[in-house]
MARGU-936378 format. One record per residue: residue in one letter; x, y, z of N, C-alpha, C in turn. Coordinates in Angstrom, 3 decimals, padded with zeros to 6 digits, always signed. Each point is the difference from the previous one (the first is absolute). Example, Ala and Ser with C-alpha at 12.3 -4.5 7.8 and 13.67 -1.06 7.14 Angstrom:
<pts>
+----+----------+----------+----------+----------+----------+----------+----------+----------+----------+
: aa :      n_u :      n_v :      n_w :     ca_u :     ca_v :     ca_w :      c_u :      c_v :      c_w :
+----+----------+----------+----------+----------+----------+----------+----------+----------+----------+
:  a : +013.190 : -005.690 : +007.800 : -000.890 : +001.190 : +000.000 : +000.900 : +001.200 : +000.000 :
:  s : -000.350 : +001.050 : -000.720 : +000.820 : +001.190 : +000.060 : -000.770 : +001.090 : +000.730 :
+----+----------+----------+----------+----------+----------+----------+----------+----------+----------+
</pts>
This chain:
<pts>
+----+----------+----------+----------+----------+----------+----------+----------+----------+----------+
: aa :      n_u :      n_v :      n_w :     ca_u :     ca_v :     ca_w :      c_u :      c_v :      c_w :
+----+----------+----------+----------+----------+----------+----------+----------+----------+----------+
:  d : +088.116 : +113.213 : +082.127 : -000.677 : +000.165 : +001.284 : +000.613 : -000.953 : +001.022 :
:  f : +000.402 : +000.516 : +001.144 : +000.673 : -000.772 : +001.026 : -000.965 : -000.452 : +001.099 :
:  a : -001.257 : +000.369 : -000.084 : -000.956 : -000.304 : +001.068 : -000.120 : -001.497 : +000.226 :
:  v : -000.063 : -000.380 : +001.273 : -000.196 : -001.388 : +000.379 : -001.138 : -000.071 : +001.012 :
:  e : -000.526 : -001.203 : +000.181 : -000.955 : -000.260 : +001.063 : +000.713 : -000.890 : +000.991 :
:  a : -000.197 : +000.243 : +001.286 : +000.724 : -000.770 : +001.000 : -000.773 : -000.060 : +001.308 :
:  f : +000.292 : -001.065 : +000.775 : -000.553 : -000.121 : +001.341 : +000.954 : -000.834 : +000.841 :
:  r : -000.113 : +000.137 : +001.318 : +000.832 : -000.787 : +000.911 : -000.742 : -001.269 : +000.358 :
:  f : +000.617 : -001.118 : -000.341 : -000.614 : -001.308 : +000.189 : -000.268 : -000.273 : +001.482 :
:  a : -001.227 : -000.425 : +000.290 : -000.483 : -000.361 : +001.337 : -000.111 : +001.196 : +000.938 :
:  i : +000.215 : +001.204 : -000.532 : -000.201 : +001.227 : +000.784 : -001.155 : +000.788 : -000.608 :
:  d : +000.103 : +000.295 : -001.299 : -001.061 : +000.714 : -000.717 : -001.043 : -000.994 : -000.505 :
:  d : -001.198 : +000.500 : -000.277 : -001.006 : -000.829 : -000.665 : +000.522 : -000.392 : -001.373 :
:  m : -000.286 : -001.232 : -000.402 : +000.430 : -000.456 : -001.318 : -000.844 : +000.688 : -001.070 :
:  p : +000.637 : +000.663 : -000.957 : -000.764 : +000.645 : -001.070 : -000.635 : -001.047 : -000.923 :
:  m : -001.020 : +000.415 : -000.724 : -000.731 : -000.921 : -000.865 : +000.917 : -000.667 : -001.018 :
:  w : +000.967 : +000.716 : -000.566 : +000.889 : -000.609 : -000.987 : +000.799 : -001.145 : +000.597 :
:  f : +000.351 : +000.090 : +001.287 : +000.733 : -001.074 : +000.658 : -000.937 : -001.178 : +000.286 :
:  v : -001.199 : +000.294 : +000.481 : -000.996 : -001.042 : +000.259 : -000.285 : -000.776 : -001.282 :
:  e : -000.112 : +000.708 : -001.127 : -000.236 : -000.665 : -001.285 : +001.172 : -000.899 : -000.390 :
:  m : +001.219 : +000.411 : +000.320 : +001.169 : -000.830 : -000.304 : +000.035 : -001.247 : +000.885 :
:  v : -000.466 : +000.127 : +001.243 : -000.114 : -001.172 : +000.872 : -001.034 : -000.956 : -000.587 :
:  a : -001.151 : +000.527 : -000.400 : -001.067 : -000.829 : -000.564 : +000.440 : -000.702 : -001.281 :
:  s : +000.853 : +000.654 : -000.783 : +000.452 : -000.589 : -001.264 : +001.124 : -001.019 : +000.187 :
:  g : +000.571 : -000.065 : +001.209 : +001.101 : -000.921 : +000.255 : +001.377 : +000.597 : -000.236 :
:  m : +000.064 : +001.264 : -000.398 : +001.289 : +000.649 : -000.221 : +000.705 : +000.318 : +001.320 :
:  v : -000.781 : +000.083 : +001.074 : +000.546 : +000.242 : +001.335 : -000.561 : -001.068 : +000.929 :
:  k : +000.867 : -000.580 : +000.806 : -000.414 : -001.000 : +000.987 : +000.219 : +000.574 : +001.390 :
:  l : -001.024 : -000.074 : +000.847 : +000.099 : +000.477 : +001.377 : +000.287 : -001.171 : +000.920 :
:  g : +000.716 : +000.261 : +001.079 : +000.295 : -001.057 : +000.961 : +000.198 : +000.548 : +001.392 :
:  i : +000.081 : -000.930 : +000.943 : +000.256 : +000.320 : +001.403 : +001.203 : -000.831 : +000.414 :
:  t : +000.980 : +000.621 : +000.633 : +001.241 : -000.706 : +000.316 : -000.199 : -001.163 : +000.953 :
:  h : -000.958 : +000.075 : +000.887 : -000.257 : -001.088 : +000.943 : -001.305 : -000.701 : -000.342 :
:  c : -000.105 : -000.480 : -001.231 : -001.266 : -000.568 : -000.481 : -000.322 : -001.344 : +000.635 :
:  q : +000.906 : -000.585 : +000.800 : -000.285 : -001.275 : +000.635 : -000.892 : +000.136 : +001.232 :
:  r : -000.319 : +001.224 : +000.383 : -000.865 : +000.197 : +001.165 : -001.370 : -000.604 : -000.240 :
:  n : -000.630 : -000.407 : +001.072 : -001.325 : -000.610 : -000.094 : -001.091 : +001.008 : -000.311 :
:  i : +000.185 : +001.246 : +000.434 : -001.021 : +001.024 : -000.189 : +000.548 : +001.065 : -000.946 :
:  p : -000.381 : -000.027 : -001.288 : +000.540 : +000.964 : -000.950 : -000.256 : +001.459 : +000.368 :
:  e : -001.063 : +000.277 : +000.735 : -000.320 : +001.373 : +000.362 : +000.952 : +000.525 : +001.075 :
:  d : +000.788 : -000.889 : +000.603 : +000.882 : +000.366 : +001.106 : +001.402 : +000.364 : -000.500 :
:  f : +000.064 : +000.900 : -000.974 : +001.296 : +000.471 : -000.487 : +000.009 : +001.517 : +000.033 :
:  t : +001.185 : +000.554 : -000.034 : +000.136 : +001.449 : -000.015 : +000.413 : +000.452 : -001.390 :
:  d : -000.234 : +001.272 : -000.295 : +000.314 : +000.533 : -001.329 : +001.468 : -000.181 : -000.369 :
:  d : +000.891 : +000.053 : +000.999 : +001.419 : -000.109 : -000.319 : +000.413 : -001.409 : -000.406 :
:  e : -000.911 : -000.953 : +000.060 : +000.273 : -001.365 : -000.457 : -000.436 : -000.217 : -001.454 :
:  m : -000.610 : +000.999 : -000.603 : -000.465 : -000.131 : -001.383 : +001.147 : +000.233 : -000.981 :
:  y : -000.084 : -000.672 : -001.131 : +000.944 : +000.239 : -001.085 : -000.717 : -000.232 : -001.324 :
:  c : +000.626 : +000.409 : -001.086 : -000.541 : -000.301 : -001.313 : +001.144 : -000.332 : -000.952 :
:  i : -000.331 : -000.770 : -001.003 : +000.925 : -000.341 : -001.076 : -000.607 : +000.534 : -001.288 :
:  i : +000.760 : +000.809 : -000.719 : -000.460 : +000.602 : -001.249 : +000.668 : -000.726 : -001.159 :
:  k : -000.802 : -000.571 : -000.883 : +000.543 : -000.668 : -001.179 : +000.495 : +001.048 : -000.991 :
:  t : +001.161 : -000.234 : -000.550 : +000.563 : +000.895 : -001.007 : +000.521 : -000.833 : -001.157 :
:  i : +000.471 : +000.653 : -001.054 : +000.594 : -000.715 : -001.129 : +001.273 : -000.705 : +000.458 :
:  g : +000.752 : +000.645 : +000.892 : +001.222 : -000.590 : +000.532 : -000.306 : -000.798 : +001.248 :
:  i : +000.752 : +000.260 : +001.045 : -000.220 : -000.701 : +001.264 : -001.124 : +000.667 : +000.783 :
:  p : -000.734 : -000.789 : +000.808 : -001.074 : +000.592 : +000.808 : +000.557 : +001.017 : +000.995 :
:  i : -000.810 : +000.994 : +000.319 : +000.361 : +001.038 : +000.960 : -000.804 : -000.241 : +001.266 :
:  s : +000.663 : +000.065 : +001.147 : -000.721 : -000.154 : +001.258 : -000.090 : +001.347 : +000.712 :
:  a : -001.023 : +000.132 : +000.802 : -000.192 : +001.214 : +000.797 : -000.593 : -000.402 : +001.338 :
:  g : +000.471 : +000.643 : +001.044 : -000.505 : -000.254 : +001.339 : -000.620 : +001.244 : +000.592 :
:  y : -000.309 : -000.093 : +001.265 : -000.645 : +001.089 : +000.727 : +000.753 : +001.317 : -000.187 :
:  g : -000.707 : +001.024 : -000.445 : +000.559 : +001.331 : -000.127 : +000.754 : +000.288 : -001.283 :
:  h : +000.239 : -001.027 : -000.800 : +000.654 : +000.249 : -001.292 : -000.958 : +000.775 : -000.895 :
:  w : +000.550 : +000.834 : -000.840 : -000.809 : +000.710 : -000.981 : -000.204 : -000.898 : -001.208 :
:  i : -001.255 : -000.122 : -000.448 : -000.331 : -000.663 : -001.264 : -000.262 : +001.136 : -000.978 :
:  i : +000.760 : +000.016 : -001.080 : -000.062 : +001.089 : -000.968 : -000.471 : -000.531 : -001.339 :
:  k : -000.975 : +000.692 : -000.577 : -000.465 : -000.308 : -001.358 : +000.413 : +001.169 : -000.879 :
:  d : +000.855 : -000.273 : -000.995 : +000.470 : +001.092 : -000.848 : -000.993 : +000.298 : -001.122 :
:  s : +000.331 : +000.965 : -000.823 : -000.917 : +000.434 : -001.056 : -000.232 : -001.087 : -001.049 :
:  k : +000.850 : -001.028 : -000.038 : -000.187 : -001.132 : -000.919 : -000.820 : -001.118 : +000.631 :
:  g : -000.354 : +000.164 : +001.286 : -000.767 : -001.020 : +000.703 : +000.849 : -001.069 : +000.649 :
:  e : +001.316 : +000.160 : -000.034 : +000.898 : -000.986 : +000.605 : +000.152 : +000.289 : +001.490 :
:  l : +000.099 : -001.078 : +000.780 : +000.104 : +000.131 : +001.449 : +001.430 : -000.182 : +000.473 :
:  n : +000.311 : +000.669 : +001.098 : +001.280 : -000.152 : +000.654 : -000.221 : +000.165 : +001.492 :
:  s : +000.980 : -000.367 : +000.791 : -000.065 : +000.122 : +001.446 : +001.302 : +000.606 : +000.491 :
:  m : -000.102 : +000.850 : +001.025 : +001.233 : +000.538 : +000.592 : -000.227 : +000.410 : +001.444 :
:  y : +001.111 : +000.047 : +000.735 : -000.042 : +000.456 : +001.382 : -000.387 : +001.471 : +000.049 :
:  d : -000.550 : +000.410 : +001.154 : -000.446 : +001.382 : +000.166 : +001.138 : +000.999 : -000.213 :
:  i : +001.165 : -000.259 : +000.528 : +001.112 : +000.947 : -000.126 : +000.378 : +000.229 : -001.465 :
:  d : -000.042 : -001.057 : -000.800 : +000.298 : +000.129 : -001.432 : -001.120 : +000.744 : -000.721 :
:  f : -001.233 : -000.324 : +000.361 : -001.152 : +000.673 : -000.610 : +000.062 : +001.505 : +000.255 :
:  q : +000.267 : +000.382 : +001.238 : +000.067 : +001.423 : +000.350 : +001.110 : +000.709 : -000.773 :
:  r : +001.133 : -000.665 : -000.153 : +001.134 : +000.594 : -000.713 : -000.318 : +000.201 : -001.479 :
:  i : -000.645 : -000.975 : -000.604 : -000.255 : +000.052 : -001.454 : -001.250 : +000.808 : -000.343 :
:  y : -001.087 : -000.194 : +000.746 : -001.289 : +000.551 : -000.392 : -000.459 : +001.192 : +000.831 :
:  k : +000.768 : +000.443 : +000.968 : -000.431 : +001.074 : +000.903 : -000.528 : +001.228 : -000.736 :
:  s : +000.665 : +000.407 : -001.068 : -000.416 : +001.209 : -000.706 : -000.810 : -000.302 : -001.264 :
:  k : -000.334 : -001.253 : -000.216 : -000.755 : -000.398 : -001.195 : -001.489 : -000.034 : +000.292 :
:  e : -000.776 : -000.083 : -001.060 : -001.461 : -000.062 : +000.139 : -000.430 : -001.428 : +000.299 :
:  i : -000.583 : -000.200 : +001.177 : -000.467 : -001.306 : +000.435 : -001.522 : +000.059 : +000.146 :
:  k : -000.673 : -001.000 : -000.525 : -001.463 : -000.053 : +000.128 : -000.370 : -000.918 : +001.148 :
+----+----------+----------+----------+----------+----------+----------+----------+----------+----------+
</pts>
């Protein structure tokens, strides 16, 4: 089965599986200009996340696709790559 679950970071609502990974510490969320005095005064395009993996951590920024494969492993990719690879595949 090739089906994956995916969403665009900081564009789409975060799915529950991603929220659970943030809560577990497997994903860290951040804001690029975190030195600001008012944390609420940031835009979505300043958000990023770091995904812990067995190898090196994976980073994702505004508009990147976060993909969860059938094994539950996460990956990140640019929209153009996502469209090329997954356009005709089953996405949840």
